[in-house]
C-alpha positions as CSV (number, residue, x, y, z in Angstrom):
1,M,54.0,-73.5,-10.4
2,M,55.3,-77.1,-9.6
3,V,52.9,-79.3,-7.2
4,Y,53.4,-82.5,-5.7
5,V,50.7,-84.7,-4.3
6,F,51.0,-88.1,-2.3
7,F,48.5,-90.3,-3.1
8,P,48.3,-93.3,-0.7
9,F,46.1,-95.5,-3.0
10,L,48.9,-95.4,-5.6
11,N,51.2,-97.8,-3.4
12,G,52.4,-94.7,-2.0
13,N,53.8,-92.9,-4.9
14,V,54.2,-89.0,-5.3
15,I,52.7,-87.5,-8.6
16,Y,54.5,-84.1,-9.6
17,F,52.6,-81.6,-12.2
18,S,52.4,-78.2,-13.3
19,V,49.0,-76.2,-13.0
20,V,48.6,-73.8,-16.0
21,K,45.5,-72.0,-17.0
22,D,44.3,-72.9,-20.7
23,K,42.6,-70.5,-23.3
24,S,39.1,-70.4,-21.5
25,G,40.5,-69.6,-18.2
26,K,40.4,-73.4,-16.7
27,K,43.1,-74.6,-14.8
28,K,44.7,-77.7,-16.0
29,A,47.9,-80.0,-14.9
30,V,50.7,-80.5,-17.7
31,N,53.9,-82.3,-17.3
32,A,52.7,-84.5,-14.7
33,K,55.4,-87.5,-13.6
34,I,54.9,-90.0,-11.1
35,E,58.2,-90.4,-8.6
36,G,60.2,-93.1,-10.0
37,V,58.6,-93.5,-13.6
38,S,60.1,-92.4,-16.8
39,V,59.0,-89.2,-18.3
40,K,56.7,-89.4,-20.9
41,T,55.4,-86.1,-22.7
42,S,51.8,-85.8,-23.3
43,R,50.7,-85.3,-27.0
44,Q,48.7,-82.3,-27.7
45,R,45.6,-82.6,-29.8
46,A,45.9,-81.4,-33.4
47,P,43.8,-78.4,-33.8
48,K,40.6,-78.6,-35.5
49,P,40.7,-78.0,-39.4
50,K,38.8,-74.9,-40.1
51,K,35.7,-74.9,-42.3
52,N,36.2,-74.3,-45.9
53,T,34.5,-71.1,-46.4
54,L,36.0,-70.5,-49.7
55,K,33.5,-72.7,-51.9
56,P,30.3,-70.7,-50.3
57,T,32.2,-67.4,-51.4
58,I,33.1,-68.6,-54.8
59,F,29.6,-69.8,-55.2
60,I,28.1,-66.4,-54.1
61,I,30.5,-64.3,-56.5
62,V,29.7,-66.7,-59.4
63,L,26.3,-66.3,-59.1
64,I,26.2,-62.5,-58.6
65,I,28.3,-62.3,-61.9
66,G,25.9,-64.6,-63.5
67,A,23.1,-62.4,-62.5
68,G,24.7,-58.8,-63.7
69,L,25.7,-60.6,-67.0
70,Y,22.1,-61.5,-67.5
71,A,20.9,-58.1,-66.6
72,Y,23.6,-56.4,-68.8
73,K,22.6,-58.7,-71.9
74,T,18.7,-58.3,-71.3
75,Y,19.0,-54.5,-70.5
76,P,18.2,-53.4,-74.0
77,T,15.3,-55.2,-74.2
78,W,13.9,-53.8,-71.0
79,T,14.6,-50.1,-72.1
80,G,13.1,-50.8,-75.7
81,Q,9.8,-52.5,-74.4
82,I,9.4,-49.3,-71.7
83,K,10.0,-46.8,-74.3
84,M,7.3,-48.3,-76.7
85,A,5.0,-48.8,-73.9
86,I,5.6,-45.2,-73.2
87,Q,5.2,-44.1,-76.7
88,N,2.0,-46.1,-77.1
89,V,0.5,-44.7,-74.0
90,F,1.1,-41.0,-74.9
91,S,1.1,-40.7,-78.6
92,E,-1.5,-42.9,-80.1
93,E,-0.2,-42.6,-83.7
94,D,-2.6,-42.4,-86.7
95,F,-2.4,-45.4,-88.7
96,T,-4.7,-44.4,-91.3
97,G,-3.8,-45.4,-95.0
98,Y,-1.9,-48.5,-93.7
99,S,-3.3,-52.4,-94.0
100,C,-1.8,-55.7,-93.7
101,Q,-0.9,-56.7,-96.7
102,G,1.4,-59.7,-96.0
103,K,4.3,-57.7,-95.5
104,Q,6.9,-59.6,-92.8
105,Y,10.3,-58.0,-93.3
106,C,11.6,-54.8,-92.6
107,S,13.2,-54.8,-96.6
108,Q,9.4,-54.4,-97.4
109,M,8.6,-51.5,-95.1
110,T,8.6,-48.0,-96.7
111,S,9.0,-46.2,-93.1
112,C,9.2,-46.3,-89.6
113,K,5.7,-45.5,-89.0
114,E,4.4,-48.5,-91.1
115,A,6.9,-50.9,-89.4
116,R,5.1,-49.7,-86.1
117,F,1.8,-50.5,-87.5
118,Y,2.6,-54.1,-88.9
119,L,4.4,-54.7,-85.5
120,K,1.1,-53.5,-83.8
121,N,-1.5,-54.9,-85.9
122,C,-0.3,-57.5,-88.3
123,P,0.3,-61.3,-87.6
124,N,3.7,-63.4,-88.5
125,V,6.1,-60.1,-88.7
126,K,9.7,-60.8,-88.5
127,I,10.5,-57.0,-87.8
128,D,11.8,-57.1,-84.2
129,G,14.7,-59.4,-83.9
130,D,15.7,-58.4,-80.5
131,N,11.9,-58.3,-79.2
132,D,12.3,-54.8,-77.5
133,G,9.1,-53.2,-79.2
134,V,11.1,-51.0,-81.7
135,P,10.7,-52.5,-85.2
136,C,13.3,-52.4,-87.9
137,E,16.0,-50.6,-85.9
138,E,18.9,-51.0,-88.3
139,Q,16.5,-49.7,-91.4
140,W,13.8,-47.5,-90.4
141,C,13.4,-46.8,-86.6
142,N,17.1,-46.1,-85.1
143,Q,16.7,-43.7,-83.1
């Protein structure tokens, strides 16, 4: 709708403009011109750039993947420790006949039972490489 308004304080000039509603429903004047003055189009504001939400999203995804990989890598350790704890609680083995004789490696052991005795009772043993509580898994205690 085209409107014209006479403003006496503008030296008797007539202003023409169109009234439109913007996105929020407010009325505003567009395409305004003063009679006798050349038409100059108004510049519209450039839209505000959107915030970059990609970086936080990528960070969260990388964080979740890292936590998953860590859990996957350490899972065997957890299960072995839980298994040994359950075995120790429910079945106290009879280790009679065994004593610490300075053995440190699985190659020096003669059975899984001896390896468990050494792991539980003797210092400086190197028979639980993955620290899961199960000694000599490759030689004696593979379950």
